[in-house]
N, CA and C atoms as a LAMMPS dump frame, in Angstrom:
ITEM: TIMESTEP
0
ITEM: NUMBER OF ATOMS
504
ITEM: BOX BOUNDS ff ff ff
-5.0000000000000000e+02 5.0000000000000000e+02
-5.0000000000000000e+02 5.0000000000000000e+02
-5.0000000000000000e+02 5.0000000000000000e+02
ITEM: ATOMS id mol type element x y z
1 1 1 N -28.796 404.282 -309.799
2 1 2 C -29.24 403.357 -310.828
3 1 3 C -30.763 403.239 -310.768
4 2 1 N -31.403 403.32 -311.898
5 2 2 C -32.859 403.223 -311.983
6 2 3 C -33.255 401.754 -312.014
7 3 1 N -34.171 401.398 -311.154
8 3 2 C -34.696 400.026 -311.148
9 3 3 C -35.766 399.92 -312.217
10 4 1 N -35.78 398.79 -312.908
11 4 2 C -36.748 398.599 -313.984
12 4 3 C -38.182 398.77 -313.501
13 5 1 N -38.479 398.387 -312.287
14 5 2 C -39.844 398.483 -311.776
15 5 3 C -40.307 399.94 -311.636
16 6 1 N -39.384 400.906 -311.639
17 6 2 C -39.739 402.313 -311.493
18 6 3 C -39.97 403.01 -312.831
19 7 1 N -39.744 402.326 -313.945
20 7 2 C -39.957 402.92 -315.259
21 7 3 C -41.434 402.817 -315.596
22 8 1 N -42.043 403.952 -315.902
23 8 2 C -43.475 404.022 -316.198
24 8 3 C -43.696 404.5 -317.635
25 9 1 N -44.909 404.407 -318.099
26 9 2 C -45.308 404.906 -319.422
27 9 3 C -44.453 404.314 -320.545
28 10 1 N -44.499 403.034 -320.7
29 10 2 C -43.667 402.376 -321.702
30 10 3 C -44.214 402.507 -323.118
31 11 1 N -45.478 402.691 -323.302
32 11 2 C -46.107 403.042 -324.576
33 11 3 C -45.562 402.335 -325.82
34 12 1 N -45.33 401.059 -325.778
35 12 2 C -44.89 400.298 -326.959
36 12 3 C -43.686 400.901 -327.678
37 13 1 N -42.763 401.472 -326.962
38 13 2 C -41.573 402.065 -327.552
39 13 3 C -40.335 401.384 -326.973
40 14 1 N -39.312 401.307 -327.791
41 14 2 C -38.025 400.816 -327.307
42 14 3 C -37.389 401.906 -326.459
43 15 1 N -36.95 401.557 -325.285
44 15 2 C -36.291 402.505 -324.395
45 15 3 C -34.788 402.336 -324.566
46 16 1 N -34.089 403.387 -324.991
47 16 2 C -32.635 403.26 -325.126
48 16 3 C -31.956 403.304 -323.749
49 17 1 N -31.121 402.318 -323.488
50 17 2 C -30.349 402.273 -322.255
51 17 3 C -28.875 402.4 -322.623
52 18 1 N -28.183 403.305 -321.989
53 18 2 C -26.756 403.425 -322.267
54 18 3 C -26.019 402.327 -321.514
55 19 1 N -24.882 401.927 -322.051
56 19 2 C -24.074 400.89 -321.425
57 19 3 C -22.855 401.554 -320.797
58 20 1 N -22.743 401.565 -319.485
59 20 2 C -21.622 402.244 -318.831
60 20 3 C -20.27 401.61 -319.136
61 21 1 N -20.259 400.375 -319.663
62 21 2 C -18.994 399.737 -320.044
63 21 3 C -18.446 400.309 -321.341
64 22 1 N -19.246 401.07 -322.065
65 22 2 C -18.851 401.503 -323.407
66 22 3 C -18.804 403.026 -323.525
67 23 1 N -18.332 403.687 -322.492
68 23 2 C -18.28 405.137 -322.462
69 23 3 C -17.295 405.724 -323.481
70 24 1 N -16.351 404.941 -323.958
71 24 2 C -15.259 405.415 -324.802
72 24 3 C -15.532 405.261 -326.298
73 25 1 N -16.65 404.662 -326.694
74 25 2 C -16.91 404.412 -328.11
75 25 3 C -16.948 405.716 -328.903
76 26 1 N -16.211 405.738 -330.008
77 26 2 C -16.191 406.896 -330.896
78 26 3 C -17.272 406.729 -331.956
79 27 1 N -17.572 407.812 -332.667
80 27 2 C -18.587 407.733 -333.723
81 27 3 C -18.162 408.573 -334.929
82 28 1 N -18.842 408.349 -336.051
83 28 2 C -18.556 409.113 -337.26
84 28 3 C -19.107 410.522 -337.117
85 29 1 N -18.397 411.488 -337.726
86 29 2 C -18.919 412.838 -337.9
87 29 3 C -18.386 413.378 -339.22
88 30 1 N -18.893 414.489 -339.671
89 30 2 C -18.555 414.996 -341.009
90 30 3 C -17.095 415.418 -341.13
91 31 1 N -16.43 415.725 -340.05
92 31 2 C -15.042 416.171 -340.109
93 31 3 C -14.048 415.004 -340.01
94 32 1 N -14.54 413.817 -339.807
95 32 2 C -13.667 412.662 -339.582
96 32 3 C -13.065 412.16 -340.894
97 33 1 N -11.747 411.935 -340.916
98 33 2 C -11.054 411.377 -342.079
99 33 3 C -11.58 409.974 -342.335
100 34 1 N -11.699 409.585 -343.592
101 34 2 C -12.255 408.276 -343.954
102 34 3 C -11.432 407.132 -343.357
103 35 1 N -10.141 407.338 -343.138
104 35 2 C -9.29 406.3 -342.553
105 35 3 C -9.165 406.433 -341.037
106 36 1 N -9.879 407.39 -340.459
107 36 2 C -9.904 407.547 -339.007
108 36 3 C -11.139 406.814 -338.489
109 37 1 N -11.014 405.506 -338.401
110 37 2 C -12.154 404.674 -338.01
111 37 3 C -12.547 404.932 -336.563
112 38 1 N -13.844 405.014 -336.279
113 38 2 C -14.273 405.183 -334.887
114 38 3 C -13.916 403.925 -334.077
115 39 1 N -13.155 404.134 -333.048
116 39 2 C -12.729 403.013 -332.198
117 39 3 C -13.82 402.689 -331.191
118 40 1 N -13.898 401.452 -330.767
119 40 2 C -13.081 400.312 -331.16
120 40 3 C -13.628 399.631 -332.419
121 41 1 N -12.721 399.096 -333.217
122 41 2 C -13.098 398.387 -334.432
123 41 3 C -12.346 397.064 -334.492
124 42 1 N -12.833 396.176 -335.363
125 42 2 C -12.193 394.875 -335.594
126 42 3 C -12.117 394.671 -337.096
127 43 1 N -10.897 394.608 -337.629
128 43 2 C -10.675 394.508 -339.069
129 43 3 C -9.885 393.267 -339.414
130 44 1 N -10.263 392.623 -340.507
131 44 2 C -9.457 391.555 -341.1
132 44 3 C -8.819 392.13 -342.353
133 45 1 N -7.54 391.849 -342.536
134 45 2 C -6.821 392.267 -343.734
135 45 3 C -6.193 391.014 -344.318
136 46 1 N -6.682 390.635 -345.498
137 46 2 C -6.299 389.356 -346.087
138 46 3 C -5.652 389.599 -347.438
139 47 1 N -4.464 389.016 -347.627
140 47 2 C -3.778 389.152 -348.901
141 47 3 C -2.453 388.435 -348.902
142 48 1 N -1.895 388.292 -350.078
143 48 2 C -0.613 387.604 -350.228
144 48 3 C 0.512 388.434 -349.598
145 49 1 N 1.677 387.829 -349.415
146 49 2 C 2.805 388.594 -348.857
147 49 3 C 3.118 389.817 -349.715
148 50 1 N 3.473 390.889 -349.033
149 50 2 C 3.934 392.107 -349.697
150 50 3 C 2.845 392.799 -350.517
151 51 1 N 1.58 392.662 -350.108
152 51 2 C 0.491 393.298 -350.865
153 51 3 C 0.074 394.643 -350.266
154 52 1 N 0.451 394.919 -349.021
155 52 2 C 0.098 396.2 -348.415
156 52 3 C -0.672 396.107 -347.118
157 53 1 N -0.759 394.928 -346.526
158 53 2 C -1.499 394.787 -345.26
159 53 3 C -0.872 395.658 -344.171
160 54 1 N 0.44 395.591 -344.05
161 54 2 C 1.145 396.394 -343.034
162 54 3 C 1.004 397.884 -343.294
163 55 1 N 1.09 398.27 -344.55
164 55 2 C 0.919 399.681 -344.908
165 55 3 C -0.496 400.147 -344.575
166 56 1 N -1.473 399.294 -344.813
167 56 2 C -2.846 399.628 -344.456
168 56 3 C -2.991 399.877 -342.961
169 57 1 N -2.384 399.018 -342.155
170 57 2 C -2.453 399.192 -340.703
171 57 3 C -1.733 400.468 -340.276
172 58 1 N -0.556 400.719 -340.854
173 58 2 C 0.177 401.94 -340.507
174 58 3 C -0.644 403.182 -340.841
175 59 1 N -1.379 403.165 -341.944
176 59 2 C -2.23 404.3 -342.297
177 59 3 C -3.36 404.477 -341.295
178 60 1 N -3.937 403.381 -340.822
179 60 2 C -4.979 403.489 -339.794
180 60 3 C -4.403 404.054 -338.494
181 61 1 N -3.165 403.686 -338.182
182 61 2 C -2.523 404.176 -336.955
183 61 3 C -2.272 405.679 -337.036
184 62 1 N -1.656 406.143 -338.115
185 62 2 C -1.286 407.562 -338.186
186 62 3 C -2.501 408.468 -338.355
187 63 1 N -3.624 407.926 -338.821
188 63 2 C -4.825 408.743 -338.999
189 63 3 C -5.778 408.692 -337.799
190 64 1 N -5.483 407.837 -336.848
191 64 2 C -6.353 407.738 -335.671
192 64 3 C -6.311 409.043 -334.872
193 65 1 N -7.492 409.599 -334.633
194 65 2 C -7.597 410.839 -333.869
195 65 3 C -8.84 410.777 -333.003
196 66 1 N -8.693 410.596 -331.706
197 66 2 C -7.448 410.632 -330.949
198 66 3 C -6.571 409.413 -331.224
199 67 1 N -5.275 409.608 -331.035
200 67 2 C -4.292 408.572 -331.342
201 67 3 C -4.406 407.392 -330.382
202 68 1 N -3.931 406.233 -330.856
203 68 2 C -3.84 405.078 -329.971
204 68 3 C -2.778 405.363 -328.918
205 69 1 N -3.103 405.06 -327.67
206 69 2 C -2.159 405.267 -326.579
207 69 3 C -1.227 404.068 -326.401
208 70 1 N -1.685 402.912 -326.866
209 70 2 C -0.905 401.689 -326.73
210 70 3 C -1.132 400.846 -327.98
211 71 1 N -0.042 400.307 -328.527
212 71 2 C -0.124 399.436 -329.694
213 71 3 C 0.631 398.152 -329.367
214 72 1 N -0.047 397.035 -329.513
215 72 2 C 0.536 395.716 -329.25
216 72 3 C 0.476 394.926 -330.544
217 73 1 N 1.564 394.235 -330.875
218 73 2 C 1.576 393.404 -332.08
219 73 3 C 1.967 391.976 -331.715
220 74 1 N 1.04 391.046 -331.937
221 74 2 C 1.328 389.617 -331.768
222 74 3 C 1.816 389.105 -333.116
223 75 1 N 3.041 388.613 -333.131
224 75 2 C 3.692 388.206 -334.38
225 75 3 C 4.431 386.895 -334.129
226 76 1 N 4.44 386.02 -335.117
227 76 2 C 5.081 384.715 -334.976
228 76 3 C 6.572 384.85 -334.646
229 77 1 N 7.194 385.919 -335.107
230 77 2 C 8.618 386.143 -334.858
231 77 3 C 8.849 387.626 -334.567
232 78 1 N 8.51 388.069 -333.358
233 78 2 C 8.526 389.503 -333.057
234 78 3 C 9.898 390.167 -333.154
235 79 1 N 10.958 389.404 -332.981
236 79 2 C 12.299 389.99 -333.045
237 79 3 C 12.811 390.149 -334.469
238 80 1 N 12.114 389.564 -335.439
239 80 2 C 12.616 389.59 -336.811
240 80 3 C 11.956 390.657 -337.683
241 81 1 N 11.057 391.442 -337.128
242 81 2 C 10.387 392.481 -337.916
243 81 3 C 10.563 393.85 -337.265
244 82 1 N 10.776 394.847 -338.093
245 82 2 C 10.919 396.222 -337.611
246 82 3 C 9.831 397.118 -338.187
247 83 1 N 8.86 396.513 -338.844
248 83 2 C 7.805 397.243 -339.553
249 83 3 C 7.054 398.233 -338.658
250 84 1 N 6.878 397.897 -337.393
251 84 2 C 6.086 398.756 -336.503
252 84 3 C 6.946 399.551 -335.523
253 85 1 N 8.249 399.608 -335.762
254 85 2 C 9.128 400.393 -334.888
255 85 3 C 8.752 401.872 -334.895
256 86 1 N 8.253 402.373 -336.026
257 86 2 C 7.934 403.798 -336.132
258 86 3 C 6.76 404.207 -335.232
259 87 1 N 5.981 403.233 -334.767
260 87 2 C 4.862 403.56 -333.885
261 87 3 C 5.09 403.019 -332.47
262 88 1 N 6.296 402.536 -332.208
263 88 2 C 6.678 402.062 -330.882
264 88 3 C 5.727 400.986 -330.349
265 89 1 N 5.455 399.993 -331.193
266 89 2 C 4.556 398.906 -330.799
267 89 3 C 5.244 397.946 -329.839
268 90 1 N 4.485 397.432 -328.896
269 90 2 C 4.961 396.363 -328.021
270 90 3 C 4.844 395.065 -328.808
271 91 1 N 5.946 394.36 -328.977
272 91 2 C 5.951 393.131 -329.772
273 91 3 C 5.889 391.912 -328.852
274 92 1 N 5.095 390.914 -329.269
275 92 2 C 4.962 389.679 -328.498
276 92 3 C 4.738 388.516 -329.45
277 93 1 N 5.031 387.311 -328.993
278 93 2 C 4.743 386.139 -329.824
279 93 3 C 3.546 385.36 -329.289
280 94 1 N 2.814 385.96 -328.36
281 94 2 C 1.638 385.333 -327.75
282 94 3 C 0.399 386.197 -327.963
283 95 1 N -0.743 385.558 -328.009
284 95 2 C -2.007 386.303 -327.977
285 95 3 C -2.139 386.843 -326.554
286 96 1 N -2.269 388.168 -326.378
287 96 2 C -2.289 388.732 -325.022
288 96 3 C -3.432 388.193 -324.164
289 97 1 N -3.19 388.192 -322.876
290 97 2 C -4.21 387.8 -321.906
291 97 3 C -5.3 388.865 -321.858
292 98 1 N -6.487 388.455 -321.572
293 98 2 C -7.646 389.345 -321.557
294 98 3 C -7.516 390.444 -320.503
295 99 1 N -6.912 390.138 -319.37
296 99 2 C -6.811 391.125 -318.291
297 99 3 C -5.691 392.148 -318.508
298 100 1 N -5.017 392.116 -319.647
299 100 2 C -3.95 393.076 -319.953
300 100 3 C -4.497 394.396 -320.485
301 101 1 N -5.802 394.517 -320.645
302 101 2 C -6.38 395.694 -321.281
303 101 3 C -7.212 396.499 -320.297
304 102 1 N -7.165 397.827 -320.474
305 102 2 C -7.852 398.765 -319.605
306 102 3 C -8.676 399.714 -320.474
307 103 1 N -9.95 399.861 -320.178
308 103 2 C -10.837 400.695 -320.991
309 103 3 C -10.42 402.164 -321.015
310 104 1 N -9.627 402.587 -320.051
311 104 2 C -9.16 403.975 -320.007
312 104 3 C -8.091 404.249 -321.058
313 105 1 N -7.513 403.203 -321.644
314 105 2 C -6.414 403.34 -322.593
315 105 3 C -6.86 402.896 -323.983
316 106 1 N -6.842 403.807 -324.948
317 106 2 C -7.195 403.464 -326.333
318 106 3 C -6.062 402.603 -326.899
319 107 1 N -6.393 401.346 -327.213
320 107 2 C -5.39 400.356 -327.59
321 107 3 C -5.672 399.782 -328.968
322 108 1 N -4.588 399.49 -329.687
323 108 2 C -4.666 398.751 -330.942
324 108 3 C -3.903 397.452 -330.757
325 109 1 N -4.582 396.341 -331.035
326 109 2 C -3.951 395.022 -331.024
327 109 3 C -3.838 394.559 -332.467
328 110 1 N -2.607 394.312 -332.91
329 110 2 C -2.365 393.81 -334.258
330 110 3 C -1.982 392.346 -334.124
331 111 1 N -2.694 391.493 -334.812
332 111 2 C -2.373 390.069 -334.839
333 111 3 C -1.88 389.806 -336.256
334 112 1 N -0.564 389.727 -336.389
335 112 2 C 0.076 389.762 -337.695
336 112 3 C 0.458 388.373 -338.183
337 113 1 N -0.277 387.886 -339.176
338 113 2 C 0.004 386.606 -339.827
339 113 3 C 0.204 385.444 -338.855
340 114 1 N -0.561 385.457 -337.776
341 114 2 C -0.53 384.344 -336.842
342 114 3 C -1.406 383.225 -337.413
343 115 1 N -0.887 382.017 -337.434
344 115 2 C -1.632 380.87 -337.954
345 115 3 C -2.669 380.453 -336.911
346 116 1 N -3.908 380.881 -337.103
347 116 2 C -4.971 380.605 -336.126
348 116 3 C -5.219 379.109 -335.949
349 117 1 N -5.04 378.341 -337.019
350 117 2 C -5.267 376.894 -336.923
351 117 3 C -4.235 376.218 -336.027
352 118 1 N -3.038 376.799 -335.928
353 118 2 C -1.962 376.195 -335.142
354 118 3 C -1.992 376.626 -333.67
355 119 1 N -2.875 377.56 -333.322
356 119 2 C -2.937 378.033 -331.934
357 119 3 C -3.466 376.941 -331.013
358 120 1 N -2.982 376.942 -329.779
359 120 2 C -3.517 376 -328.805
360 120 3 C -4.915 376.458 -328.376
361 121 1 N -5.608 375.585 -327.682
362 121 2 C -7.001 375.845 -327.296
363 121 3 C -7.152 377.125 -326.465
364 122 1 N -6.232 377.364 -325.53
365 122 2 C -6.305 378.554 -324.675
366 122 3 C -6.134 379.83 -325.499
367 123 1 N -5.212 379.824 -326.453
368 123 2 C -4.994 381.004 -327.299
369 123 3 C -6.194 381.265 -328.193
370 124 1 N -6.791 380.204 -328.737
371 124 2 C -7.999 380.366 -329.561
372 124 3 C -9.136 380.959 -328.733
373 125 1 N -9.263 380.507 -327.508
374 125 2 C -10.305 381.02 -326.62
375 125 3 C -10.059 382.496 -326.307
376 126 1 N -8.8 382.869 -326.017
377 126 2 C -8.47 384.276 -325.753
378 126 3 C -8.787 385.133 -326.971
379 127 1 N -8.432 384.643 -328.143
380 127 2 C -8.682 385.388 -329.376
381 127 3 C -10.183 385.619 -329.57
382 128 1 N -10.976 384.603 -329.312
383 128 2 C -12.425 384.733 -329.41
384 128 3 C -12.944 385.798 -328.443
385 129 1 N -12.487 385.794 -327.21
386 129 2 C -12.942 386.774 -326.216
387 129 3 C -12.415 388.169 -326.515
388 130 1 N -11.209 388.264 -327.095
389 130 2 C -10.687 389.573 -327.485
390 130 3 C -11.594 390.215 -328.537
391 131 1 N -12.012 389.443 -329.526
392 131 2 C -12.887 389.955 -330.582
393 131 3 C -14.307 390.173 -330.076
394 132 1 N -14.832 389.242 -329.274
395 132 2 C -16.239 389.262 -328.9
396 132 3 C -16.594 390.072 -327.677
397 133 1 N -15.622 390.369 -326.828
398 133 2 C -15.949 391.116 -325.613
399 133 3 C -14.952 392.232 -325.329
400 134 1 N -13.677 391.891 -325.266
401 134 2 C -12.654 392.858 -324.854
402 134 3 C -12.636 394.074 -325.771
403 135 1 N -12.768 393.864 -327.074
404 135 2 C -12.732 394.986 -328.009
405 135 3 C -13.762 396.047 -327.64
406 136 1 N -14.999 395.637 -327.472
407 136 2 C -16.064 396.618 -327.228
408 136 3 C -16.161 397.076 -325.777
409 137 1 N -15.659 396.301 -324.838
410 137 2 C -15.771 396.669 -323.429
411 137 3 C -14.483 397.219 -322.831
412 138 1 N -13.36 397.079 -323.538
413 138 2 C -12.072 397.535 -322.994
414 138 3 C -11.312 398.452 -323.948
415 139 1 N -12.015 399.037 -324.937
416 139 2 C -11.424 400.047 -325.799
417 139 3 C -10.245 399.514 -326.624
418 140 1 N -10.421 398.331 -327.215
419 140 2 C -9.358 397.698 -327.994
420 140 3 C -9.806 397.521 -329.44
421 141 1 N -9.127 398.19 -330.358
422 141 2 C -9.324 397.947 -331.781
423 141 3 C -8.399 396.816 -332.176
424 142 1 N -8.842 395.962 -333.103
425 142 2 C -8.058 394.787 -333.477
426 142 3 C -7.909 394.728 -334.987
427 143 1 N -6.653 394.576 -335.44
428 143 2 C -6.362 394.353 -336.858
429 143 3 C -5.713 392.976 -336.962
430 144 1 N -6.362 392.065 -337.656
431 144 2 C -5.822 390.727 -337.847
432 144 3 C -5.465 390.565 -339.317
433 145 1 N -4.197 390.24 -339.587
434 145 2 C -3.783 390.023 -340.97
435 145 3 C -3.59 388.535 -341.213
436 146 1 N -3.886 388.132 -342.437
437 146 2 C -3.722 386.727 -342.824
438 146 3 C -3.478 386.657 -344.324
439 147 1 N -2.872 385.576 -344.744
440 147 2 C -2.635 385.381 -346.169
441 147 3 C -3.744 384.568 -346.815
442 148 1 N -4.57 383.932 -345.993
443 148 2 C -5.625 383.072 -346.522
444 148 3 C -6.854 383.19 -345.624
445 149 1 N -7.994 383.566 -346.189
446 149 2 C -9.195 383.88 -345.411
447 149 3 C -9.702 382.719 -344.569
448 150 1 N -9.631 381.498 -345.098
449 150 2 C -10.246 380.39 -344.385
450 150 3 C -9.382 379.831 -343.268
451 151 1 N -8.192 380.423 -343.059
452 151 2 C -7.391 380.05 -341.894
453 151 3 C -7.875 380.805 -340.654
454 152 1 N -8.731 381.799 -340.871
455 152 2 C -9.296 382.576 -339.762
456 152 3 C -10.597 381.91 -339.337
457 153 1 N -10.738 381.587 -338.055
458 153 2 C -11.971 380.932 -337.604
459 153 3 C -13.226 381.734 -337.975
460 154 1 N -14.275 381.029 -338.321
461 154 2 C -15.527 381.67 -338.748
462 154 3 C -16.074 382.624 -337.694
463 155 1 N -15.958 382.275 -336.419
464 155 2 C -16.487 383.163 -335.38
465 155 3 C -15.761 384.509 -335.387
466 156 1 N -14.471 384.539 -335.681
467 156 2 C -13.749 385.805 -335.742
468 156 3 C -14.168 386.602 -336.97
469 157 1 N -14.356 385.916 -338.095
470 157 2 C -14.801 386.611 -339.304
471 157 3 C -16.151 387.282 -339.072
472 158 1 N -17.04 386.596 -338.356
473 158 2 C -18.38 387.151 -338.089
474 158 3 C -18.332 388.34 -337.137
475 159 1 N -17.354 388.384 -336.25
476 159 2 C -17.274 389.448 -335.254
477 159 3 C -16.617 390.724 -335.778
478 160 1 N -16.064 390.692 -336.977
479 160 2 C -15.381 391.856 -337.535
480 160 3 C -16.375 392.84 -338.128
481 161 1 N -16.004 394.103 -338.049
482 161 2 C -16.847 395.124 -338.691
483 161 3 C -16.136 395.736 -339.89
484 162 1 N -15.028 395.151 -340.308
485 162 2 C -14.335 395.588 -341.503
486 162 3 C -13.533 394.454 -342.105
487 163 1 N -13.497 394.403 -343.418
488 163 2 C -12.779 393.346 -344.122
489 163 3 C -12.131 393.955 -345.35
490 164 1 N -10.805 393.782 -345.463
491 164 2 C -10.078 394.233 -346.637
492 164 3 C -9.441 393.009 -347.259
493 165 1 N -9.742 392.758 -348.538
494 165 2 C -9.173 391.62 -349.238
495 165 3 C -8.405 392.143 -350.446
496 166 1 N -7.109 391.842 -350.478
497 166 2 C -6.297 392.23 -351.618
498 166 3 C -6.447 391.164 -352.697
499 167 1 N -6.273 391.554 -353.939
500 167 2 C -6.361 390.633 -355.059
501 167 3 C -5.308 389.526 -354.893
502 168 1 N -5.736 388.251 -354.98
503 168 2 C -4.754 387.177 -354.791
504 168 3 C -3.78 387.084 -355.96
């Protein structure tokens, strides 16, 4: 590791420093499919029931290259939906704990129509850290779906790098 005191000739230039926590970040190139988003990403998908939010997520999953190695879906009623069976998603009714993620594993976390306003304080805090730290430091892309934009906390909206809004 280079100590800052050993860096010479700074010449009024910004020195780029790589972040060893982010070795897995993907980037755009000319051969990349438009729906093959460089991971990790954070997307909000907002629209009324049956508008295509789930189909949008499924398209992002099948076009991911390299593919997601792990897919987790937090859903209010995980046993009542089969929408993600085709991608073998792990279903849960809780916002996952922060320590459940490993940067070596390309992961997609889907938060499907969870009422953010109804979450307890600990779950809201986990959700904030998932968007603000875990995504970029632990190789986790996040797709959050909602039927109403203002039910999503402002801090999560600000942390997203993609927003899809279907016509109400």
